[in-house]
Backbone as a chain_set.jsonl record, in Angstrom:
{"seq": "MFSAIDRGDGSSADGEFNALALAFDALVQRELVYQRVKRFFHHHVFETDLAAVRVTSWVDLGERWVLCLDRTLWQLGHTPINVLVLSVAYAEVSVPLQLILNKMIQF", "coords": {"N": [[-11.336, -18.231, 3.759], [-9.816, -17.685, 5.903], [-11.585, -17.324, 7.527], [-12.795, -19.82, 9.028], [-10.296, -20.032, 10.595], [-9.002, -21.492, 13.696], [-8.533, -19.256, 16.773], [-7.998, -20.273, 19.018], [-9.607, -21.032, 21.337], [-9.566, -23.621, 21.64], [-10.817, -25.596, 20.152], [-10.759, -27.614, 17.206], [-8.442, -27.038, 14.774], [-6.747, -27.521, 13.198], [-6.971, -28.82, 10.227], [-7.113, -26.4, 8.374], [-4.893, -25.024, 9.088], [-3.499, -26.74, 8.21], [-4.023, -26.119, 5.499], [-3.41, -23.526, 4.916], [-0.526, -23.454, 6.101], [0.059, -24.825, 3.582], [-0.196, -23.647, 1.106], [1.673, -20.758, 1.426], [4.627, -20.308, -0.973], [7.305, -21.895, 0.117], [10.336, -22.489, 0.413], [11.491, -23.544, 3.118], [10.485, -26.541, 5.702], [7.579, -27.874, 5.523], [6.584, -28.515, 8.109], [7.726, -26.548, 9.979], [6.937, -24.035, 8.566], [4.07, -24.732, 9.359], [4.25, -24.721, 11.953], [4.737, -22.137, 12.929], [2.404, -20.537, 11.38], [0.708, -21.426, 13.109], [1.333, -20.946, 15.381], [1.286, -18.13, 15.415], [-1.702, -17.059, 14.678], [-2.42, -18.657, 17.176], [-1.633, -16.572, 19.36], [-2.517, -14.771, 18.358], [-5.384, -12.427, 18.286], [-7.695, -12.414, 15.161], [-8.904, -10.417, 13.672], [-10.534, -11.59, 10.746], [-12.421, -11.483, 9.169], [-12.784, -8.701, 8.959], [-10.798, -7.697, 7.979], [-10.374, -9.168, 5.718], [-12.426, -8.179, 4.341], [-11.966, -5.217, 3.814], [-9.761, -5.271, 2.757], [-10.473, -6.549, 0.13], [-12.166, -5.036, -0.919], [-10.719, -2.942, -2.106], [-8.643, -4.145, -3.778], [-9.139, -5.576, -6.665], [-7.962, -9.567, -5.64], [-8.591, -11.851, -6.516], [-9.084, -15.621, -6.951], [-6.981, -16.875, -5.973], [-4.88, -15.814, -3.648], [-1.613, -14.464, -2.545], [-0.341, -14.817, 0.138], [2.001, -12.815, 2.32], [4.274, -13.922, 5.195], [6.346, -12.558, 7.025], [8.82, -11.961, 9.154], [10.786, -9.487, 11.079], [13.622, -9.047, 12.577], [14.553, -5.222, 14.173], [17.261, -2.649, 15.253], [16.566, -0.201, 17.608], [18.984, 2.006, 18.805], [19.423, -0.053, 21.678], [17.851, -1.35, 21.745], [16.114, -4.217, 20.957], [13.784, -4.646, 18.412], [10.954, -6.79, 17.523], [9.34, -8.159, 14.937], [6.855, -8.856, 13.015], [4.682, -9.752, 10.54], [1.934, -10.25, 8.811], [0.778, -10.239, 5.759], [-1.122, -9.478, 2.18], [0.239, -9.926, -1.378], [0.039, -8.65, -4.418], [0.154, -7.45, -7.55], [2.556, -6.847, -7.217], [2.851, -5.918, -5.197], [2.886, -5.62, -1.47], [0.136, -6.384, 0.697], [-0.176, -5.264, 3.818], [-2.239, -6.997, 6.084], [-1.909, -7.189, 9.465], [0.005, -7.146, 12.017], [2.186, -6.96, 14.429], [3.877, -6.024, 17.098], [6.912, -7.156, 18.636], [6.018, -7.693, 22.897], [8.018, -5.893, 25.253], [9.283, -4.333, 23.8], [9.026, -0.233, 25.264], [8.149, 2.285, 24.492]], "CA": [[-10.528, -19.773, 4.311], [-9.559, -17.237, 7.192], [-13.045, -17.279, 8.555], [-12.441, -20.506, 9.978], [-9.315, -20.273, 11.535], [-8.968, -21.153, 15.364], [-8.757, -18.351, 17.638], [-7.392, -20.228, 20.515], [-10.563, -21.225, 22.287], [-9.88, -24.798, 22.1], [-11.629, -26.286, 18.709], [-9.504, -28.141, 16.085], [-8.358, -26.242, 12.859], [-5.569, -28.709, 12.254], [-7.24, -28.838, 8.356], [-7.393, -25.032, 8.223], [-3.856, -24.149, 9.474], [-2.669, -26.831, 7.511], [-3.952, -25.489, 3.932], [-2.562, -22.12, 5.005], [1.08, -23.581, 5.475], [0.57, -25.382, 2.153], [-0.36, -21.963, 0.392], [3.126, -20.525, 1.296], [5.705, -21.259, -1.512], [8.797, -21.069, 0.762], [11.99, -23.791, 0.509], [11.428, -25.045, 4.307], [9.728, -27.361, 5.475], [6.375, -27.598, 5.476], [5.879, -28.579, 9.313], [8.102, -24.898, 10.354], [5.372, -23.153, 8.077], [2.631, -24.791, 9.937], [3.885, -24.117, 13.492], [4.641, -20.734, 12.65], [1.237, -20.466, 11.315], [-0.563, -21.918, 14.114], [1.446, -19.523, 16.901], [0.929, -16.513, 15.098], [-2.797, -16.822, 15.094], [-2.899, -18.705, 18.61], [-1.764, -15.767, 20.786], [-3.094, -12.794, 18.582], [-6.554, -12.36, 18.442], [-6.551, -11.248, 13.98], [-10.249, -9.891, 12.553], [-10.298, -12.255, 9.593], [-13.48, -11.095, 8.523], [-12.866, -7.241, 8.775], [-9.488, -7.601, 6.437], [-10.861, -10.001, 4.206], [-13.352, -7.033, 3.333], [-11.638, -4.55, 3.946], [-8.598, -5.593, 1.745], [-10.896, -7.107, -1.345], [-12.934, -3.716, -1.906], [-9.699, -1.94, -2.503], [-8.797, -4.825, -5.339], [-9.639, -7.57, -7.139], [-7.502, -10.516, -5.465], [-8.943, -13.084, -7.702], [-9.715, -16.306, -5.933], [-6.054, -17.676, -4.972], [-4.325, -15.072, -2.886], [-0.698, -14.906, -1.792], [0.585, -14.573, 1.57], [2.826, -13.214, 2.657], [4.653, -13.872, 6.135], [7.24, -11.969, 7.342], [9.712, -11.335, 10.349], [12.053, -9.394, 11.032], [14.44, -7.868, 13.573], [15.476, -3.974, 13.832], [17.825, -2.073, 16.82], [16.699, 0.999, 17.914], [19.504, 2.051, 20.11], [19.934, -0.984, 22.197], [16.522, -2.094, 21.582], [15.339, -4.828, 19.548], [12.408, -4.463, 17.289], [11.096, -7.736, 16.654], [7.891, -7.554, 14.025], [5.407, -10.292, 12.355], [3.543, -8.808, 9.731], [0.547, -11.348, 7.809], [0.181, -9.185, 4.423], [-1.304, -10.433, 1.063], [0.522, -10.023, -2.003], [-1.136, -8.04, -5.408], [1.041, -6.405, -7.791], [4.712, -6.05, -6.468], [3.056, -5.262, -3.759], [2.491, -6.85, 0.233], [-0.846, -5.063, 1.619], [-0.473, -5.63, 5.637], [-3.619, -7.178, 7.242], [-1.842, -7.794, 10.682], [1.4, -6.126, 12.457], [2.719, -7.562, 15.94], [5.472, -6.152, 17.669], [7.342, -7.734, 20.35], [5.288, -6.339, 23.916], [8.51, -6.052, 25.452], [9.186, -2.775, 23.867], [8.607, 0.743, 25.351], [9.091, 4.218, 23.706]], "C": [[-10.243, -19.266, 5.559], [-10.617, -17.584, 8.244], [-12.679, -18.412, 9.821], [-11.653, -21.646, 10.361], [-9.185, -20.324, 13.142], [-8.217, -20.455, 16.072], [-8.135, -18.561, 18.803], [-8.183, -20.915, 21.145], [-10.466, -22.85, 21.983], [-10.235, -25.95, 20.79], [-10.443, -26.414, 18.027], [-9.913, -27.375, 14.822], [-7.48, -26.482, 12.483], [-5.826, -28.123, 10.26], [-6.752, -27.278, 7.51], [-5.981, -24.452, 8.582], [-2.829, -25.311, 8.371], [-2.519, -27.133, 5.395], [-3.511, -24.588, 4.569], [-0.809, -22.347, 5.094], [0.843, -24.29, 4.058], [0.587, -23.944, 1.023], [1.003, -20.843, 0.778], [3.971, -21.377, 0.652], [6.769, -21.078, -0.469], [9.417, -22.935, 1.038], [11.629, -24.422, 1.439], [10.644, -25.869, 4.608], [8.345, -26.667, 5.318], [5.822, -27.436, 6.952], [6.458, -27.49, 10.45], [6.976, -24.109, 9.801], [4.716, -23.174, 9.251], [2.694, -24.699, 11.28], [3.897, -22.676, 13.634], [3.852, -20.106, 12.524], [0.639, -20.115, 12.331], [0.139, -20.582, 15.541], [1.328, -18.298, 16.628], [-0.667, -16.52, 15.354], [-3.361, -17.561, 16.165], [-2.668, -17.701, 19.46], [-1.959, -14.288, 19.386], [-4.458, -13.527, 18.098], [-6.285, -10.947, 16.387], [-8.501, -11.287, 13.344], [-10.769, -10.066, 11.431], [-11.374, -11.63, 8.941], [-13.302, -9.377, 7.962], [-11.655, -6.835, 7.611], [-9.851, -7.966, 5.758], [-11.604, -8.427, 3.256], [-12.782, -5.889, 3.533], [-10.539, -4.061, 2.711], [-9.55, -5.705, -0.017], [-11.933, -6.032, -1.777], [-12.239, -3.124, -2.371], [-9.216, -2.873, -3.817], [-9.062, -6.261, -5.308], [-8.854, -8.772, -7.104], [-7.75, -11.976, -6.912], [-9.24, -13.981, -6.653], [-8.784, -17.293, -5.262], [-5.453, -15.925, -4.883], [-3.051, -15.538, -2.295], [-0.549, -14.464, -1.043], [1.582, -14.499, 2.087], [3.494, -13.085, 4.699], [5.751, -13.624, 6.782], [7.968, -11.314, 9.047], [11.031, -10.857, 10.747], [12.702, -8.169, 12.333], [14.977, -6.726, 13.874], [15.98, -3.477, 15.082], [17.598, -0.848, 17.095], [17.608, 1.53, 19.254], [20.151, 0.881, 20.331], [18.828, -1.85, 22.489], [16.202, -2.765, 21.037], [14.063, -4.731, 19.855], [12.127, -5.933, 16.782], [9.29, -7.466, 15.767], [8.124, -8.549, 13.327], [4.35, -9.555, 11.923], [3.198, -9.781, 8.939], [0.075, -9.726, 6.658], [0.009, -10.754, 3.021], [-0.775, -9.622, -0.373], [-0.298, -9.755, -3.332], [-0.549, -6.959, -6.38], [2.001, -6.339, -7.44], [4.194, -5.911, -5.547], [2.536, -5.839, -2.576], [1.868, -5.114, 0.807], [-0.826, -5.93, 3.172], [-1.982, -5.844, 5.833], [-3.168, -6.981, 8.302], [-0.438, -6.844, 10.934], [1.542, -6.768, 13.986], [3.7, -7.187, 15.531], [5.58, -6.648, 18.77], [6.756, -6.793, 21.717], [6.231, -6.082, 24.832], [9.502, -4.293, 25.469], [8.429, -2.009, 24.395], [9.188, 1.851, 25.169], [8.475, 5.014, 25.06]], "O": [[-10.316, -20.069, 6.489], [-10.512, -17.985, 9.403], [-12.406, -18.183, 11.0], [-11.737, -22.869, 10.48], [-9.259, -19.285, 13.799], [-7.063, -20.876, 16.16], [-7.741, -17.68, 19.567], [-7.549, -21.742, 21.801], [-11.561, -23.39, 22.144], [-9.755, -27.083, 20.753], [-9.426, -25.722, 18.091], [-10.941, -27.154, 14.181], [-7.05, -25.926, 11.472], [-5.184, -27.431, 9.47], [-6.221, -27.139, 6.409], [-5.891, -23.248, 8.342], [-1.767, -24.969, 7.853], [-1.795, -27.694, 4.572], [-2.679, -25.221, 5.219], [0.019, -21.709, 4.444], [1.848, -24.169, 3.358], [1.517, -23.534, 0.33], [1.038, -19.948, -0.066], [4.261, -22.525, 0.988], [7.078, -19.909, -0.241], [9.042, -23.98, 1.571], [11.355, -25.614, 1.298], [9.846, -26.118, 3.704], [8.035, -25.496, 5.096], [4.942, -26.624, 7.236], [5.948, -27.417, 11.568], [6.149, -23.575, 10.54], [4.62, -22.247, 10.055], [1.669, -24.607, 11.955], [3.132, -22.079, 14.392], [3.861, -19.042, 13.142], [0.142, -19.025, 12.615], [-0.42, -19.754, 16.26], [1.266, -17.411, 17.48], [-0.971, -15.906, 16.377], [-4.564, -17.412, 16.378], [-3.397, -17.705, 20.452], [-1.586, -13.125, 19.542], [-4.631, -14.677, 17.694], [-5.666, -9.913, 16.136], [-9.044, -12.187, 12.703], [-11.408, -9.169, 10.881], [-11.015, -11.147, 7.867], [-13.615, -8.951, 6.851], [-11.647, -5.983, 6.723], [-9.872, -7.282, 4.734], [-11.404, -7.905, 2.159], [-13.719, -5.155, 3.22], [-10.463, -3.032, 2.039], [-9.268, -5.064, -1.029], [-12.5, -6.119, -2.866], [-12.714, -2.455, -3.289], [-9.397, -2.355, -4.918], [-9.155, -7.291, -4.64], [-8.766, -9.344, -8.191], [-7.143, -12.616, -7.771], [-9.601, -13.545, -5.56], [-9.102, -18.162, -4.45], [-5.559, -15.067, -5.759], [-2.998, -16.598, -1.672], [-0.552, -13.247, -1.229], [2.257, -15.47, 2.428], [3.079, -12.146, 5.378], [6.279, -14.645, 7.222], [7.549, -10.412, 9.773], [12.083, -11.495, 10.782], [12.38, -7.053, 12.742], [16.195, -6.885, 13.944], [15.313, -3.751, 16.08], [18.563, -0.138, 16.811], [17.19, 1.521, 20.412], [21.126, 0.523, 19.671], [18.813, -2.818, 23.25], [15.68, -2.227, 20.06], [13.41, -4.719, 20.898], [12.789, -6.395, 15.853], [8.384, -6.703, 16.105], [9.195, -9.076, 13.027], [3.454, -8.952, 12.514], [4.098, -10.291, 8.272], [-0.602, -8.708, 6.804], [0.431, -11.898, 2.854], [-1.399, -8.578, -0.562], [-1.276, -10.481, -3.513], [-0.692, -5.76, -6.14], [2.345, -5.159, -7.359], [4.973, -5.702, -4.616], [1.626, -6.651, -2.746], [2.25, -3.974, 1.072], [-1.386, -6.99, 3.452], [-2.807, -4.935, 5.741], [-4.035, -6.277, 8.82], [0.016, -6.016, 10.144], [0.45, -6.977, 14.513], [4.364, -7.424, 14.521], [4.777, -6.69, 19.702], [6.895, -5.571, 21.77], [5.574, -5.883, 25.854], [10.016, -3.556, 26.311], [7.238, -2.322, 24.407], [10.279, 2.314, 25.501], [8.677, 6.219, 25.214]]}, "num_chains": 1, "name": "protein.A"}
């Protein structure tokens, strides 16, 4: 499913984004999940084939994957750290596929 997702090159991927949004078991409105997923893949190049091969070589995920999209905001002193993580859940563990930090952080 990931390999068909638009990487921001202008091609239409509404069907794939909608399918991905529906895969989330969220209590929030589906449109909000759809927009979040669309923004995530629009602003970031995601090496989908590499990540999928890597994860599936480690564990047998079966046919149905449980994806987790988690955003958290941490504070390091006075510096806010905004983190977005896409992961796949397996055996009560979340295996990160992609991590994005906000670009305002300077260490």
